[in-house]
C-alpha positions as CSV (number, residue, x, y, z in Angstrom):
1,M,166.8,-206.9,24.5
2,K,167.4,-208.8,21.3
3,I,164.3,-209.6,19.2
4,V,164.6,-213.2,18.1
5,N,161.4,-213.6,16.1
6,K,160.6,-210.3,14.3
7,K,157.4,-211.5,12.8
8,K,156.0,-212.6,16.1
9,F,157.1,-209.3,17.7
10,L,155.2,-207.4,14.9
11,V,152.1,-209.4,15.4
12,R,152.1,-208.8,19.1
13,I,152.5,-205.0,18.5
14,L,149.7,-205.0,16.0
15,E,147.5,-206.9,18.5
16,I,148.3,-204.3,21.3
17,A,147.5,-201.4,18.8
18,I,144.1,-203.1,17.9
19,I,143.2,-203.5,21.6
20,I,144.0,-199.9,22.4
21,G,142.2,-198.7,19.3
22,T,139.1,-200.6,20.1
23,I,139.0,-199.3,23.7
24,I,139.3,-195.7,22.4
25,L,136.8,-196.3,19.7
26,T,134.3,-197.9,22.0
27,I,134.5,-194.9,24.4
28,L,134.0,-192.4,21.6
29,A,131.2,-194.4,20.0
30,I,129.3,-194.7,23.3
31,S,129.6,-190.9,24.0
32,Y,128.6,-190.2,20.4
33,A,125.6,-192.5,20.4
34,N,124.4,-191.2,23.8
35,K,124.5,-187.6,22.5
36,I,122.6,-188.5,19.3
37,R,119.9,-190.4,21.3
38,G,119.6,-187.8,24.0
39,R,119.6,-190.4,26.6
40,I,121.8,-193.2,28.0
41,A,121.0,-196.5,26.1
42,Y,122.7,-199.6,25.0
43,G,123.2,-200.4,21.3
44,G,125.7,-201.9,18.9
45,E,128.5,-199.6,20.0
46,Y,129.1,-202.0,22.9
47,L,130.0,-204.8,20.5
48,I,133.1,-202.9,19.1
49,P,135.5,-204.8,21.4
50,V,134.1,-208.1,20.1
51,L,135.0,-207.0,16.6
52,G,138.5,-206.2,17.8
53,L,138.8,-209.7,19.3
54,L,137.7,-211.3,16.0
55,I,140.4,-209.3,14.2
56,I,143.0,-210.5,16.7
57,L,141.9,-214.1,16.3
58,V,142.1,-213.8,12.5
59,I,145.7,-212.4,12.8
60,E,146.8,-215.1,15.3
61,T,145.4,-217.8,12.9
62,I,147.2,-216.4,9.9
63,Y,150.5,-216.2,11.9
64,E,150.1,-219.7,13.2
65,E,149.4,-221.1,9.8
66,S,152.4,-219.3,8.3
67,E,154.7,-220.7,11.0
68,S,153.4,-224.2,10.4
69,K,154.0,-223.9,6.8
70,K,157.5,-222.6,7.4
71,R,158.2,-225.6,9.6
72,G,156.8,-227.9,7.0
73,G,153.8,-230.2,7.1
74,K,150.5,-230.5,8.8
75,N,151.9,-231.1,12.3
76,G,154.9,-228.8,12.0
77,R,157.3,-231.6,11.6
78,K,159.7,-232.3,8.8
């Protein structure tokens, strides 16, 4: 497999790493919070995947803006 667009490939790898990281962090945070509370409850630790999603959206926006600037112009046309 030949990688044609290295920047896009790196962005996708980073997004996958963020998704895996937020899943692991959420599981650990829920476990830790339940141990601290001494009971099963719902708190802010369930919002960690939303934070991961926001990070991915920011990365995608930065990537798309850099690609549109590379192509030139507002609409990506020269």
